C-alpha positions as CSV (number, residue, x, y, z in Angstrom):
1,X,-32.0,1.4,25.8
2,X,-30.0,1.5,22.5
3,X,-27.7,-0.3,20.4
4,X,-23.9,0.8,20.0
5,X,-20.8,-0.9,18.5
6,X,-17.7,-1.0,21.2
7,X,-14.9,-2.3,21.7
8,X,-12.5,-3.8,24.7
9,X,-9.4,-3.5,23.6
10,X,-6.5,-2.6,20.9
11,X,-8.0,-5.9,18.8
12,X,-9.1,-4.5,15.5
13,X,-12.5,-4.2,13.6
14,X,-12.9,-7.9,14.4
15,X,-13.1,-7.3,17.9
16,X,-16.1,-4.8,17.8
17,X,-19.2,-6.2,19.6
18,X,-22.6,-4.9,19.4
19,X,-24.3,-4.0,22.5
20,X,-27.0,-2.4,24.5
21,X,-26.4,1.1,26.3
22,X,-28.7,3.7,27.9
23,X,-30.0,7.0,26.4
24,X,-27.7,9.2,28.3
25,X,-28.9,12.9,28.9
26,X,-26.6,15.7,27.5
27,X,-24.8,18.0,29.8
28,X,-24.0,21.5,29.8
29,X,-22.7,22.3,26.1
30,X,-23.9,18.9,24.9
31,X,-26.7,17.7,22.3
32,X,-28.0,14.4,21.8
33,X,-28.6,12.7,18.5
34,X,-30.7,9.7,17.2
35,X,-28.4,8.5,14.9
36,X,-29.6,8.1,11.3
37,X,-26.1,7.1,9.6
38,X,-22.1,7.1,10.5
39,X,-19.6,6.6,7.9
40,X,-16.6,4.3,8.0
41,X,-12.9,6.0,8.5
42,X,-9.4,4.6,7.7
43,X,-8.4,7.0,10.8
44,X,-10.6,4.6,12.9
45,X,-9.0,1.2,11.4
46,X,-5.8,2.6,12.6
47,X,-7.4,3.6,15.9
48,X,-8.7,0.2,16.6
49,X,-5.1,-1.1,16.6
50,X,-3.3,1.8,18.4
51,X,-1.9,3.2,15.5
52,X,-3.8,6.5,15.3
53,X,-2.4,9.8,16.5
54,X,-4.6,9.5,19.5
55,X,-5.7,6.7,21.8
56,X,-8.7,6.0,24.1
57,X,-8.4,6.8,27.4
58,X,-10.1,3.3,28.4
59,X,-12.3,0.6,27.3
60,X,-15.1,-0.1,26.4
61,X,-15.2,2.7,23.5
62,X,-17.1,3.4,20.5
63,X,-15.7,4.2,17.0
64,X,-16.4,6.9,14.7
65,X,-16.7,11.0,14.3
66,X,-19.0,11.0,10.9
67,X,-22.6,10.5,11.7
68,X,-25.6,12.6,10.7
69,X,-29.1,12.3,12.8
70,X,-32.0,14.2,14.4
71,X,-31.2,16.2,17.3
72,X,-33.0,15.0,20.4
73,X,-32.5,17.0,23.1
74,X,-30.0,19.6,23.9
75,X,-28.0,20.5,27.2
76,X,-28.0,24.0,29.5
77,X,-26.2,27.0,27.7
78,X,-26.5,25.2,23.9
79,X,-28.4,27.7,21.5
80,X,-29.3,27.9,17.8
81,X,-29.8,24.2,17.7
82,X,-33.2,23.0,17.0
83,X,-34.5,19.7,18.6
84,X,-36.5,17.7,15.7
85,X,-33.4,18.7,13.0
86,X,-30.6,16.4,11.3
87,X,-27.4,17.9,12.0
88,X,-24.3,16.4,11.3
89,X,-21.1,15.3,13.6
90,X,-17.7,18.0,12.5
91,X,-14.8,15.8,12.8
92,X,-13.0,15.3,16.3
93,X,-11.6,13.2,18.7
94,X,-14.5,11.4,20.4
95,X,-12.1,9.3,22.9
96,X,-15.3,7.2,24.6
97,X,-18.2,8.8,22.5
98,X,-17.3,7.7,18.9
99,X,-20.7,7.3,16.5
100,X,-20.9,3.8,16.1
101,X,-24.2,3.6,17.8
102,X,-28.1,4.7,17.5
103,X,-28.0,7.6,20.3
104,X,-24.9,10.2,20.3
105,X,-24.1,12.3,23.0
106,X,-21.6,15.3,21.2
107,X,-20.4,19.0,22.1
108,X,-22.6,21.0,20.3
109,X,-19.4,22.9,18.9
110,X,-19.1,19.6,17.0
111,X,-22.1,19.6,15.0
112,X,-24.0,21.9,12.0
113,X,-27.0,21.6,10.2
114,X,-27.1,19.1,7.4
115,X,-27.1,20.6,4.0
116,X,-30.4,21.2,2.3
117,X,-31.2,18.1,0.0
118,X,-29.1,15.5,1.0
119,X,-29.8,12.6,2.6
120,X,-28.8,11.2,6.0
121,X,-26.3,8.7,4.5
122,X,-24.7,11.4,2.3
123,X,-24.6,13.7,5.1
124,X,-22.5,11.6,7.3
125,X,-20.6,11.6,4.4
126,X,-19.1,15.0,4.0
127,X,-17.1,16.9,6.4
128,X,-14.5,14.8,7.3
129,X,-13.3,14.2,3.8
130,X,-14.0,17.9,2.7
131,X,-12.3,20.0,5.0
132,X,-9.3,17.6,5.9
133,X,-8.5,18.5,2.2
134,X,-9.5,22.2,2.6
135,X,-7.3,23.6,5.0
136,X,-3.8,22.3,3.5
137,X,-4.4,23.3,0.1
138,X,-6.9,26.4,0.6
139,X,-5.6,27.8,3.9
140,X,-2.2,27.1,4.4
141,X,-0.7,26.4,1.0
142,X,-3.0,28.9,-0.9
143,X,-2.5,26.9,-4.3
144,X,-3.8,28.1,-7.1
145,X,-3.4,28.7,-10.9
146,X,0.0,27.8,-12.0
147,X,1.0,25.3,-8.7
148,X,0.9,21.9,-9.0
149,X,-0.3,19.6,-6.0
150,X,0.3,15.4,-5.7
151,X,-2.8,13.9,-4.1
152,X,-1.3,10.2,-3.0
153,X,-3.6,7.4,-2.6
154,X,-6.1,9.5,-4.6
155,X,-8.9,7.2,-4.6
156,X,-9.0,7.2,-1.1
157,X,-12.5,9.4,0.0
158,X,-10.0,12.5,1.4
159,X,-7.7,12.0,-1.6
160,X,-10.5,12.4,-3.9
161,X,-12.0,15.6,-2.0
162,X,-8.3,17.2,-2.3
163,X,-8.6,17.0,-5.9
164,X,-11.7,18.5,-6.3
165,X,-11.0,21.0,-3.7
166,X,-7.7,22.3,-5.8
167,X,-9.6,21.9,-8.8
168,X,-11.7,24.8,-7.7
169,X,-8.7,26.5,-6.1
170,X,-7.0,26.5,-9.7
171,X,-4.5,24.3,-9.3
172,X,-2.6,21.4,-11.5
173,X,-3.9,18.2,-9.7
174,X,-2.2,14.8,-9.9
175,X,-3.7,11.8,-8.3
176,X,-1.5,8.3,-7.6
177,X,-3.1,5.0,-7.9
178,X,-2.2,1.5,-7.6
179,X,-4.6,0.4,-10.7
180,X,-4.8,1.5,-14.1
181,X,-8.4,0.9,-13.9
182,X,-9.0,3.9,-11.5
183,X,-8.0,6.6,-14.3
184,X,-11.4,7.4,-15.3
185,X,-13.0,8.0,-11.7
186,X,-9.5,10.6,-11.1
187,X,-10.1,12.5,-13.8
188,X,-14.0,12.6,-12.9
189,X,-12.9,14.0,-9.6
190,X,-10.7,16.3,-10.5
191,X,-7.3,15.0,-11.4
192,X,-5.6,16.7,-14.6
193,X,-2.5,14.2,-14.4
194,X,-2.6,10.4,-12.6
195,X,0.4,8.4,-12.0
196,X,-0.2,4.7,-11.9
197,X,2.3,3.0,-9.0
198,X,2.6,-0.3,-10.2
199,X,6.1,-0.6,-11.0
200,X,5.9,-0.4,-15.1
201,X,7.1,2.5,-16.8
202,X,8.9,5.8,-15.5
203,X,9.8,6.5,-12.0
204,X,7.1,8.6,-9.9
205,X,9.4,11.4,-9.6
206,X,10.2,11.1,-13.5
207,X,6.7,11.2,-14.0
208,X,5.9,14.1,-12.2
209,X,9.1,16.0,-12.9
210,X,7.6,15.7,-16.7
211,X,3.7,16.6,-15.7
212,X,5.3,19.8,-14.2
213,X,7.9,20.8,-17.1
214,X,10.7,20.0,-15.0
215,X,9.5,22.4,-12.0
216,X,8.3,19.7,-9.7
217,X,5.3,19.5,-7.0
218,X,4.2,22.3,-4.7
219,X,2.7,20.6,-2.2
220,X,1.7,16.8,-1.4
221,X,-1.5,15.3,0.0
222,X,-0.1,12.3,1.6
223,X,-1.7,9.6,3.9
224,X,0.5,6.9,2.4
225,X,4.4,7.5,4.3
226,X,7.4,6.1,4.2
227,X,7.1,4.0,0.6
228,X,5.5,6.9,-1.2
229,X,7.7,9.6,-0.2
230,X,10.8,8.5,-1.6
231,X,9.0,7.9,-4.7
232,X,7.7,11.6,-5.2
233,X,10.5,13.6,-2.9
234,X,13.1,13.9,-6.4
235,X,10.3,16.0,-8.0
236,X,9.5,18.2,-5.0
237,X,9.4,21.9,-6.0
238,X,11.5,24.3,-4.0
239,X,9.6,25.4,-0.9
240,X,7.1,22.4,-1.3
241,X,5.4,21.4,1.8
242,X,3.9,17.7,2.5
243,X,0.9,17.3,4.3
244,X,1.1,13.6,6.1
245,X,-2.1,13.2,7.2
246,X,-2.1,9.4,7.4
247,X,-0.5,5.9,8.1
248,X,-1.2,3.5,5.1
249,X,2.1,2.6,5.7
250,X,1.6,1.4,9.3
251,X,4.4,3.7,10.6
252,X,6.1,6.7,10.6
253,X,8.3,7.6,7.3
254,X,12.0,7.9,7.4
255,X,12.2,11.3,5.5
256,X,14.5,11.9,2.5
257,X,16.2,14.8,4.0
258,X,18.8,15.2,1.2
259,X,16.0,16.2,-1.5
260,X,14.3,18.1,1.3
261,X,17.3,20.1,2.3
262,X,17.4,20.6,-1.6
263,X,14.2,22.5,-1.8
264,X,13.8,23.4,1.3
265,X,10.9,21.6,1.7
266,X,8.9,21.3,4.8
267,X,7.2,18.2,6.1
268,X,3.7,18.8,8.4
269,X,2.3,16.1,10.1
270,X,-1.3,17.5,9.4
271,X,-4.5,16.4,12.0
272,X,-7.7,18.0,10.9
273,X,-8.5,18.3,14.6
274,X,-6.6,21.3,15.2
275,X,-8.1,23.6,12.2
276,X,-11.8,21.9,13.8
277,X,-11.0,23.3,17.0
278,X,-10.2,26.5,15.7
279,X,-13.6,28.5,16.0
280,X,-12.7,30.9,13.3
281,X,-11.3,28.5,10.9
282,X,-13.5,26.1,11.6
283,X,-16.3,28.3,10.6
284,X,-14.5,29.4,7.1
285,X,-14.3,25.6,6.6
286,X,-17.9,24.6,6.7
287,X,-18.8,28.0,4.8
288,X,-16.6,26.9,2.1
289,X,-18.0,23.2,2.1
290,X,-21.6,24.7,2.4
291,X,-20.9,26.9,-0.8
292,X,-19.5,24.0,-2.6
293,X,-22.5,21.9,-2.1
294,X,-24.9,24.2,-2.8
295,X,-23.1,25.2,-6.2
296,X,-23.1,21.6,-7.1
297,X,-18.8,21.9,-7.3
298,X,-18.6,19.5,-4.9
299,X,-20.6,16.2,-4.4
300,X,-20.4,13.3,-1.9
301,X,-20.1,10.1,-3.4
302,X,-21.4,6.8,-1.3
303,X,-19.9,3.5,-2.9
304,X,-22.0,1.0,-0.1
305,X,-24.6,1.6,2.8
306,X,-25.1,-1.3,5.1
307,X,-27.6,-2.1,7.7
308,X,-26.3,-1.7,11.8
309,X,-25.8,-5.4,12.3
310,X,-23.1,-5.3,9.3
311,X,-20.8,-3.2,10.9
312,X,-17.6,-5.8,10.3
313,X,-18.7,-6.7,7.3
314,X,-18.8,-3.3,6.4
315,X,-15.0,-3.4,7.1
316,X,-14.0,-6.3,5.8
317,X,-15.3,-4.6,2.6
318,X,-13.7,-1.4,3.3
319,X,-10.1,-3.2,3.7
320,X,-10.1,-5.0,0.5
321,X,-9.0,-3.5,-3.0
322,X,-11.8,-2.5,-4.7
323,X,-13.4,-1.8,-8.3
324,X,-15.7,0.9,-7.0
325,X,-15.0,4.3,-4.6
326,X,-16.5,6.1,-2.0
327,X,-17.9,6.4,1.7
328,X,-19.0,3.1,3.1
329,X,-21.7,3.9,5.3
330,X,-24.0,2.3,8.0
331,X,-27.5,3.2,8.2
332,X,-29.0,2.5,11.8
333,X,-33.0,2.2,10.4
334,X,-34.1,4.6,13.3
């Protein structure tokens, strides 16, 4: 037997319970990982309240899509994956097979070797944030020198990853934060400009227009939604694209159509899963992340590590305003 955190209804993380589960054998095309560490993700917070873009098939269900562990067994037809080696999970929608467990059965398409030189905790903290940022900026909008990109909620792990990726691509990066105390952290992560959304001073749009010399932003990487889009939409550049990838506002946004009509802007609901499921695009994304990690141009930031037994306590910490930033990770102790 092994231990796993499960949820039995859309009751939020307070409804999680730690239970014993059988150690299963992988089926055709599957891999079994002995999970060493798994990371918390804001999307899982929404999922546990049925506010996510996917839902569970039924209950009980496990949470989580970011893990690292040792391959213990492979199913029929699996090639090139070595038993005894550390692998990471790639972002995928897992339905009942979430990573909040000591033993995980996963489709072999959604694992990849852990990068050299990283611990299990660090290896569990890479793929969701960096691949989420990579595809909109590098593959779709293809931003570079001369482009201005806005990352809202920039202290989130995906937000800071977008600052790092955008900086590598040569774009001018702008990050928003509610707290002026986060300025140094965001500058360290790659922000050229920072907008503090505390209601003091000029409006968000006025600041963005000043920062961009009146041109406006070419892309917005936004997990917030309605209350934020209306603040920056007057500062959209011609043919701008809004990548909406989260619902921190807890509801779909009402779009500022006048601003979008005037600037020929595109609103794109964005899910990383669509790109991970495309073999060619997934391969390009992985190659870039591996290379940037090797070159030292990106590096996972770990805020806190909790033991397996303190999963709910870790969620309590994640949902509160924080003065430090980075991934919150569970270490199973295996």
